[in-house]
C-alpha positions as CSV (number, residue, x, y, z in Angstrom):
1,M,0.0,0.0,0.0
2,D,1.1,3.5,-0.7
3,K,1.8,5.7,2.2
4,K,0.2,9.2,1.9
5,P,1.7,12.0,3.8
6,K,-0.6,13.2,6.5
7,G,-1.5,16.8,7.4
8,T,1.6,18.7,8.5
9,G,3.9,16.8,6.2
10,I,2.0,18.0,3.1
11,F,2.0,21.5,4.5
12,F,5.7,21.7,5.1
13,K,6.5,20.1,1.7
14,G,4.3,22.7,0.1
15,I,6.0,25.6,2.0
16,F,9.4,24.2,1.0
17,V,8.5,24.0,-2.7
18,G,6.9,27.5,-2.6
19,I,10.0,29.0,-1.0
20,T,12.3,27.2,-3.4
21,I,10.4,28.4,-6.4
22,S,10.3,32.0,-5.0
23,I,14.1,32.0,-4.4
24,L,14.7,30.7,-8.0
25,L,12.4,33.3,-9.5
26,V,14.1,36.1,-7.5
27,A,17.6,34.8,-8.4
28,G,16.6,34.5,-12.0
29,A,15.3,38.1,-12.1
30,V,18.5,39.4,-10.3
31,F,20.7,37.4,-12.8
32,Y,18.6,38.7,-15.7
33,F,18.8,42.4,-14.7
34,T,22.4,42.4,-13.6
35,N,23.6,40.7,-16.9
36,R,21.3,42.4,-19.4
37,G,20.5,45.6,-17.5
38,L,17.3,47.5,-17.3
39,V,16.1,48.8,-20.6
40,V,14.2,52.1,-20.5
41,S,12.6,53.2,-23.8
42,L,12.0,56.9,-24.3
43,E,10.0,58.3,-27.2
44,I,11.5,61.8,-27.8
45,E,9.0,62.6,-30.6
46,E,6.0,62.0,-28.4
47,L,7.4,64.0,-25.5
48,A,8.4,66.9,-27.9
49,D,5.0,66.8,-29.5
50,Y,3.3,67.0,-26.1
51,I,5.4,69.9,-24.9
52,G,5.0,71.8,-28.2
53,K,1.2,71.4,-28.1
54,Q,1.2,72.6,-24.5
55,I,3.3,75.7,-25.3
56,E,1.2,76.5,-28.4
57,S,-2.0,76.2,-26.3
58,Q,-0.6,78.4,-23.6
59,A,0.7,81.0,-26.1
60,A,-2.7,81.1,-27.9
61,R,-4.4,81.8,-24.5
62,E,-1.8,84.4,-23.3
63,L,-0.9,86.3,-26.5
64,P,-4.2,88.3,-26.8
65,R,-3.8,89.5,-23.2
66,V,-0.2,90.5,-23.9
67,V,-1.1,92.3,-27.1
68,A,-3.9,94.1,-25.3
69,G,-1.4,95.2,-22.6
70,V,1.0,96.5,-25.2
71,K,-1.8,98.4,-27.0
72,A,-2.7,100.1,-23.7
73,Q,0.9,101.3,-23.3
74,V,1.4,102.5,-26.9
75,P,0.4,106.1,-26.4
76,A,2.7,106.5,-23.3
77,L,5.5,104.8,-25.1
78,V,5.2,106.8,-28.2
79,K,4.9,110.1,-26.3
80,N,8.0,109.1,-24.2
81,Q,10.1,108.3,-27.2
82,M,9.1,111.3,-29.2
83,Q,9.5,113.9,-26.4
84,R,12.6,115.8,-27.1
85,G,12.0,119.0,-25.2
86,N,12.2,122.3,-27.2
87,L,11.9,121.4,-30.9
88,T,12.9,123.8,-33.5
89,A,12.4,123.5,-37.2
90,E,13.9,125.6,-39.8
91,I,13.4,125.5,-43.6
92,K,16.3,126.9,-45.7
93,I,15.8,128.0,-49.2
94,S,19.0,129.5,-50.7
95,D,20.0,132.1,-48.1
96,V,16.5,132.5,-46.7
97,S,15.8,130.7,-43.5
98,I,12.2,130.3,-42.2
99,V,11.7,129.2,-38.6
100,L,8.5,127.4,-37.9
101,P,6.5,128.8,-34.9
102,S,6.0,126.7,-31.8
103,S,2.3,126.1,-32.5
104,A,3.2,124.6,-35.9
105,L,5.8,122.4,-34.2
106,A,3.2,121.3,-31.6
107,Q,0.8,120.3,-34.4
108,L,3.6,118.5,-36.3
109,D,4.6,116.7,-33.1
110,G,0.9,115.7,-32.5
111,Y,0.5,114.5,-36.0
112,L,3.6,112.4,-35.9
113,Q,2.6,110.9,-32.6
114,E,-0.8,110.1,-33.9
115,T,0.6,108.6,-37.1
116,V,3.1,106.4,-35.1
117,E,0.3,105.2,-32.7
118,K,-2.0,104.3,-35.5
119,T,0.7,102.5,-37.3
120,L,1.6,100.5,-34.2
121,Y,-2.1,99.7,-33.6
122,R,-2.5,98.4,-37.1
123,L,0.6,96.3,-36.7
124,L,-0.7,94.8,-33.5
125,E,-4.1,94.3,-34.9
126,G,-2.7,92.6,-38.0
127,M,-0.6,90.1,-36.0
128,E,-1.8,86.6,-36.6
129,L,-1.7,85.3,-33.1
130,G,-2.6,81.8,-34.1
131,A,0.3,81.5,-36.5
132,L,2.6,83.0,-33.9
133,A,1.4,80.6,-31.2
134,N,1.9,77.7,-33.7
135,D,5.4,78.9,-34.5
136,L,6.3,79.1,-30.8
137,G,5.0,75.5,-30.3
138,Q,7.1,74.2,-33.2
139,Q,10.2,76.0,-31.9
140,A,9.7,74.5,-28.5
141,Q,9.2,71.1,-30.0
142,E,12.5,71.3,-31.9
143,M,14.3,72.6,-28.9
144,V,13.1,69.6,-26.8
145,R,14.1,67.2,-29.5
146,V,17.6,68.6,-29.9
147,S,18.4,69.3,-26.3
148,L,16.9,66.2,-24.8
149,G,18.6,64.0,-27.4
150,K,21.9,65.7,-26.8
151,E,21.6,65.6,-23.0
152,L,20.8,61.9,-23.0
153,A,23.5,61.1,-25.5
154,E,26.0,62.5,-23.0
155,R,24.9,60.2,-20.2
156,R,26.4,56.9,-21.3
157,A,27.2,55.2,-18.0
158,L,23.9,54.9,-16.1
159,S,23.4,52.3,-13.4
160,I,21.4,51.7,-10.3
161,D,23.2,50.7,-7.1
162,T,21.5,47.9,-5.2
163,Y,22.4,45.7,-2.3
164,W,23.6,42.9,-4.7
165,G,25.6,45.2,-7.0
166,R,25.0,47.5,-9.9
167,I,22.3,47.2,-12.5
168,P,23.2,48.8,-15.8
169,V,20.5,51.0,-17.3
170,V,20.2,51.0,-21.1
171,L,18.4,54.0,-22.6
172,Q,16.8,53.5,-26.0
173,L,15.8,56.8,-27.6
174,G,13.1,56.3,-30.2
175,R,11.7,58.5,-32.9
176,S,8.3,57.6,-34.4
177,G,8.3,54.1,-33.0
178,E,11.7,53.2,-34.2
179,M,14.6,52.9,-31.8
180,E,17.5,54.9,-33.0
181,K,20.2,54.9,-30.3
182,E,21.1,52.6,-27.5
183,L,22.9,54.3,-24.7
184,G,24.6,52.7,-21.7
185,E,27.0,49.8,-21.2
186,Y,26.3,46.5,-19.7
């Protein structure tokens, strides 16, 4: 007749098998990561697109407010720039010199200030804020692509210190789903 283990014998054999399998799994994971390293995949394109869209969105919201603030300051700025104190104007024809009276100079100064203000208002009104926001977003996108790629390319020796030793970290930089660079050493 076959002897069947009773109660506690089965329990302790089960615990022994469970602990052994757990130790083997942990040892296998440690061996795998310490030999191969930890692979971190970064999609620079997706990150750059996200940041570019966020900046474009923020710029589209903020630019109208900034332009309105500039418009409010235009008269003071123009007046401040055109103020020169006592202006004198003289017209010379041959040997004859005609000096313009101060009232004519004041009218001329007012006319010039008004013309400059109107021109600045037209320029500010004619600005395509959507195109400007789009351009800012694209510039930010390109800056992220270039600077992040350059920064990560400079970091070749990445590793994580653990109790058992170092685990090398391999950075894979991808563009549009395709892995381009593999950084790090194992």
